[in-house]
N, C-alpha and C positions, 0 to 999 in steps of 0.2 A: 487150351490144349490141342483143340483141332486146328487152329493157326498154326501152332509150332509142328505138328505133325505134317501139315501141308509143306511147310517149309523145308523141313527135313527130308521130304519126298522129293522135292524140286532140287535140293543140294544133291541129293543122291543121283538124280537125273543126269547131272553134269559128268559123273564119273562113270555112266553106262550109256554113252551117247551112240556108240554102234547099234545095241540093241533099241534104243530107243527111236532110233532113225527108221530101223527096220519096222518096227511096230507102227509108226506114223506112216510110213509109205504104204503099207498093207492096209490101214485103215482108210487112207484118203483113195487108194486104188479101189476099194470095195464100193466106198460113197459113189466114187466117180462111175463106177460101172452100173450101179442102181441108177443113176440118172440117164444112162446112155439106154438102159434097158426100157426104162419108161418112154424115152423119145423114140425108140425103134418101134414099141407098140402103138405109139401114135401115128406112124407112118412115114417117119423121117427117114432119110438115107443115112447109112452108118457114119459118112465124114459129117454131115450136119448134127447128127445125133450127138456126136463126141463133141464137137464145137459148141453147141447149145449147153451141154452138160459143163463144161469148163468154165463156160461164162456164168451159169448159175452158181457153181462152187465159188467163184472169186478167184480163180487161178491156183494152180498148185502150190507153187512155191510161196506166194503171200500166206496162205492157208498154213504151210509148214512153219512159216516163221512166226505166225500168230499162236500156234500151238506150242512151240519151242518156248516163247516168252512166257505161257501160262503154266507150263511144267517145269520151269528150271528158274534158276536166278540169272537174269540177263546180265548184270553188271559182273557178277563173279565169272561167269561163263566167256563174255567178253574179254575179261582180263587174262584168262587161262589162254584163250585163243591168242591175243596179242603176246603173251609170254612165248608161247612156242613159236610164234611168227618171228618175235625179236631174235630168238636163239637160233633159228633157221638163218635169218640174215647176219648174224655174228659169223656163224659157220660158213657162209658163203664169202665173207671177207675176212680171214683169219688174220691177216696182217693189220688191219684196222683194230679188230678185237683185241688181239695181243698188246698192242702198243697202248692202246686205250686202258686196258684193264692194268697192266704192269705200271703205267703211270700213275694211275690212281692208287694202286697198292703201295707204291713208293711214298706218297704223300700221306696216305693213312697210316703206314707204319711209323714213320717219324713222328707225326703229331701225336698218335695214341702212345708210342713209348715214352715220349717226353713228359705228356700230360700225366702218365702214370707217375713217374717221379715227383712231379707238381703235387699230385693227390696226397702221395705218401707223406711229403714233408710238409706241406702247407694247408691242405684241405681235410684230410682225414683228422676226425677229432681224436684227441689224445686219450689214451685208456684210463682216465680218470673220471672221478665224479664231478660234474659241473667243472670243466677244465677252464672256462672262461674266467672263473673267479681265483684261479691260481696265479700267483706272483713269485718270480725269482727276487729274492732279496739280498743287496748288497751293501757294503759299505763303499765310500768314495773318498777318493784323495787326490790331491792336485797331479800326481802320477797317473792313476788309474780312476779318472772321472765317471766311468760307466759302471764297471762292475770290479769290486775287490773284493778278497776275502775278509770273512769274519773271524774276530776272536770269540772264543768261547765265553769269556766274562761278559763282552759286548754284547753276544745273543741272549745270554740270559737276563741282562738289563732290557734289552729291546723286547723279549718276550714278556717280561714282568709289566713294562711301562707303556706298552702300545695300548692304543684304543679302537684300532681299526681293523684287527685280524680275529677271525675266530680261533686260528692256531698259527702258531709260527714254529717252525722245526728246521733242523740243519743236517747237514749231509755232508761226507767227504770220501771220494774216491782213495782207496786204501787197499794196496797189494799186501797179501798175507803170505805167510809161509807154513804150508800146510805139511803135517807130518804124517806120512805113509809108511807102510813096512820097509819100502826100499830107500827110505831117507827123508829129505824135506823136500817140498816141491812148490814152487812158486804159482799163486793161483790170484785171481783178480777178485776184489770184494769191495765193499764198502761200509763206513761206521754211519750211522743215522741215530738221531734222537728218537725217544720211545714213541712219539706222536707221528712220525714222519709218515707212515702209510695210511693212519688215519686222515691226516690233512689231504693227501691225495685221493683218498676215497677207495683204496684198494684193499681187499680182503683175501688172505692165503685160502688157496682151493684145499689146503691140508693143513691141520693143526690150527695154530693161533697166531695172533699179532703179538708184539712186545706190549707188556701191562705198562702202565704209566708207574713212572721211578726205576723202570727195569735198565735205564741207561746211566744209574748213577754208579759211583765207583765201587760201593759195597756191594750192590747188586750181583747175582749170580750171573755167569757168563752165557747168552744164549744168542742163537744164531738163526736166520731163515735163509733157505736155500733157493735159488732161482730154479724156474721149472727146467731149463737145459742142465743144470748141474744134477738136479734131481734124477732126470732120466738117465744122464751119462754115468754117472758116480753111484747111483743106487739102484739103477734098473727101473725106477718108478714105483718102487715098493713102498707102500703105506706103513711099512714097519720102520721106517726111517726116523719117525718121531721119537724123541726120547734118547736117541744114540749120541754119542760124544764124537765130537771132532776137534783135534788140537791145532788152533792158530796160533802161531808166535809163540810157541811152547805152552799156551794157556787152553786147558779143556774148555769148548762150549757145548752146550746141549741144543741139539736141533728141535726146535719148536714148531716149524711149519715150513711150507712150501709156496711160493708165490704163483698166481696165475700164468699161463703159457704167454697169454698176449700183453703182460706187464712189461714194460720198458722204461728206464729213466736215462736217457743219453747222457746227461751232464755226469753221473756217477759210475757210468758203464765204460767197459766191460766188468760185469760184477756177477760171481757167482755165488759169493757168500755175504750176506747182510747182517752185520753185528750191530748192537746196541752201542752207543758212543763210547761210555765208560770214560770219562776224563781222568788221567791219573798221573798229575802232576807234570812237571817239565813244562813243554810247550802248551799244553792244553789248558792250564790254568794262568797264563800269562796273557795280559792284553797285548803286549807288544808282539805276540805271535799268533799270525792270522792263518788258518789252515780250513775253515768251515765255509760253506755257503748255505744261505737261507731258502727257505719255500714257506709260502704263507698263504692262507685261504681268507680272502676279503669277507668282511661281514656284508650282509644284505644292505644294500643303500649305500655303501662306500665306494667311491670311485678310487681308480689308481693314483690321480693326483692328490687326492685327501689322504691316500695311505702314504705317499711321500712327504707331504708337508708334515704328518705327525712323526715319522721316523726322524725327519730332519730336526725337528725340534727335539726329540729325544738324543740325537747325536751332539748338538748344541749343549745339552745339559752334561753329558759325558764328558764333553771336552772341558767344561769348566771344572768338573769334578776330578779328572785324571789328565791334566795338561800336558803330563810327560809322555803318555801313550797315545793320547786320542787329539792331539793337536792337529788341526786342517781336516778333521776326519768327518765326513758328511754320510749321507744315506743315497742309496740308488734303488730303483725297483723297475722290473719291466714283465710283461706277460710271460709266463711260463713257457708257453709255445715258441717265443723269440730265443729264449734261453735254449732250448732243446735244438731247434733248426739251425742257431747260429746265423753265419754270414753265408748260408747257402741260398737264400731266397732270391737276390738279384741274380745270381748266376741262372737258377731254374727259370726264372722269368724271362731271361733273354733268350734262353735255349728254347723255352716255348713259342716266344716270338717268332725265332728264326724257324722253327718247325712249322708254325701255322703258314708262314710266309712259303715256305717250301710246298705246302698243301695247295695255296691259292696257285702258285705257279703250275703245279700239276693239274689243277682243276681247269685253268684257263688253256693249257694245252689239250686236254681232251675236248673242251668245247669247241676249240679251232678246228679239231679233227672232224667233231661233228658237223661244223659249218661246211667243211670241204665235202664230206659225205653226202649232206643233204642237197648239194648241189648237183650230184649224179642221181639223185632221186627225185628230181623233178618231175620227169616223165612218168614214174610210177605212181606219184600224189596224182598228177593231172589225170591219169587213168582211173583211179580209185575216186575221184572227185566225179567225174564224168559218170560211172557206174552207180552214183547216188551216195556215195559215203558223205557223211555230214563234217562240218569243221569239228565239232567236238570229238566224233569218232576217229578222226585223224590226228587230234592232239592227244587224245587218251592213248594212240599207238606210240607217240614218241614219248609220253611220259613212261609207259612200260618199258620201252628200249632203254630209258635213262635209268630206271630203276633196275633193270637186269645189269646194266654196266655197273653201278653203284654196288649191287648186291655181290658180284664176282670180286671186284676190288676190295670191297670191305672185308669179305672173308678171308681173303689172302693177306690183306692188311693187318687184320688183327693176329693171324696166326704168325706173320712176321714180327708184329709188335712184340707179342709174348717172347718170341726167341731173342728180339733186340734187349728186351729188358734184362732178361737173365745174363746176356752177353756184357752189357754195361757193367751190371753189378759185379760180375767176375773179374772185369778189369780195374775195379777200385781195391787199391791195397788193403791187405786183411786189417791192419790196425786203424785205417781210416773208416772201414766199414763197419769195425768194431763200435766205433763212435756215433754211428747212423743207425741205431737200433729201431728208428721209424722206418726203414726199408725191409724189416722183416715183413713177410707175407706180400711182398710186392707181387702184383699180377693184374689180370683182367677183372676187377671189382665191379660192382654196380655203378659207381660214379664214373669210372673209365669207359664201360660199355655205353652209358647214358652220353658221355662227350662223343664216343664214336658214332652213336646214333644220330646225334645233332648235326655233326659235320656229313655225315653220309646223307642225312635229308636235304641239306643245304646244297650238297653236289648233286643230288638227282633233281632238285628243282631247276639248277643251272642247265644241266644237260637236257631237260624236258624243254625248258623255255627257250635254249638258243636256237634249235632247228626249227621248232614251232614257228617262232617268231620270223626268223629268216623266210621260211616258206611263205608265211601269210603276207609278206611284202612282196612276192614275186606273182605278177600277173602272167599266168600260162598264155593267155590270149594275146599279149602285147609283146611282141618282140622288143620293142625299145624300152618298155618297162623293165623286162628282164635284164636286157644289156645295163641299163642304168642301176638297176638295184645290185646285181652283181658286182659291178664296178665299185660302188659304195661300200658293199660288204668286204670286198679286198683291200681298199685302201684302209678300211676299219682294222681289218686283220693284221696288216704290214704294220701299222702303227702298234698295235697290242704285241707283235713279235718283238720290235724293237724295245719297248717297255719291259717285256718279260725277259728279255737278254740281259738288259742292265741291272734289273732288280736281281735276276738269278747270279750274276758275277758279283754283286756286293754281298749276297747271301753266301756265296761260295767262299768268298775270299775272309769274310768275318766268321764264319764256321771253322776254317781252316786255322785262323790265328787262335780263337777260342779254344779248338781242341789242343792246340800245342801247348798253350798256357796251361790248362787244366793238366795236361798230362806232365808238365814239368813241375808244376806246385805240388802234385802228388808224389813225386819221385825226386824231389830236390834233396840233394845231400848236404847236411848242415855242418859237416866238417869235423864233428866230435862226437864223443859217444855220449847218449843221453843219460842224465842224472835226474832222478826223481828228487825234486826240491820241494820243501815245506815253506809255504809263504809267510816267513816270518821278517816282520818290519819293525825296527826299532823307531821311536818317536823322538828319538834324540837326535835326529839328523846323521845318524850314523848309518853308513853303507850296508846293505843288506848283506849279511854273512851267510852263505849256504851251511847245510849240515854236512856233517863229514862223511863221505861216501865209503862203502865197504863194498868188496867184490862178494856177488851172490855165489854160493856153492853149486847151485842147480844149473845156472846157464853161463857162468862166467861174466856176467854183466853187473854193472854197478847199480846199487840200491842204497837206501839210507835208513838210518835210525830215526827214532822220534824223540831223542832227549838229547840234541846237539844243537838247538836254536840257542841264540845267543840271548844273555839275559836283557 
């Protein structure tokens, strides 16, 4: 406790330096005067008495320095002094300070903004229980070897016969017609089997989940609301449970509300989540494929083991139902890949480009520091002659590097936050609705940790560069000064050439990539979109689309669910 109190007193002494200096000067003056008085009483002249008193005291300034070290934290005090000195140096050269900080800000802004998208899509854990054990389950055909829809009868057989899953459920994005006082309104929704949310490990924040068997044809019609639909349509009222909502002319009872962080991109956008309720027609035919599967692996079972088991089941079904299941296999993939889709390589390329831009910005600032260090050789020589140690000089360069990085990082983070929201607004609404993992995009802990790492690396680079340069310069040898300066100039010119070449490649690549992404997001397909139900006949007949009908609400084409071919 005494040591802690003494340390706190030292720390407080740093922030009361003026008063401390006055007290210290008065204390030393009284001691010095006592020694002078003793010498005068012994018969010395006033000049000799003062000189002798100073010699006994050991010098005024060394005694002050020793007292300062005992009454404060020297490292922290020196750091604060170095920070103030670095700020004064930057204020004396505003052109250099502005250029260096803005260059670093640009690199930090771009890299952090792109990393935030990478984090949201590829790093942030899915909002499910133990997401690494979740798989997307699909059928495979020669036409769709990677992922093809399931038929409901095949799903039931796979669920019954598999030995590798704790649970297997199905889902389907499904637009509904919602009855409201003003008429019919088109809303987004999804149909799921009764164990879908238990497989994901998601629990409603209000109400309950579907009971086992609640997705059967004879079961009561029930629905779960998304959190957004609960807030927008019902004002977040807990009295929503038990209310009736009419979807496609059928009353459904609201039984629960999903958590606000829940998202399931393959079935979204979806405000209403109903139980499946297969009701004849397409739902009960093996030739009509409109479902997707999601499964949770048993402990100790690998993805390859699960694929082998499903392929074996698919082979059995092909023998039992050659008309509908001919050439039909199985396919599985991690659920994270199902949700992210093909965006992974695009994000990684963008991140690589942003990091390359940051490297170029850092090299630019390092070159500016090299040029600036040339003009500070006299200052460093004077400080060295006055007794400053090499460690003390290096600590000054380290502090100046951290001051530059701190200013650039603060501005870069602020800019990155704005760039994130700007990029999100540039994504078309229909595409953004299928990227629900971008919800809450911002400066979270992982993004800030990434920014801290690159800021630390930049600070090390900015600290080492001028310190290493000045350590190679011999201020007392003019030839050494000239030769060392020429070497650094030659190295700097080569770095400039490399930097310009890299920047040109980066600029051209970024322009082409940005143009391609912009066109892909806004391509005109040349026809009015129609919702199709994936119905495939195994008799080698061409796929016949469902008969479209025009929606009354928006004048767009929609489809029924009973027009699939037999």
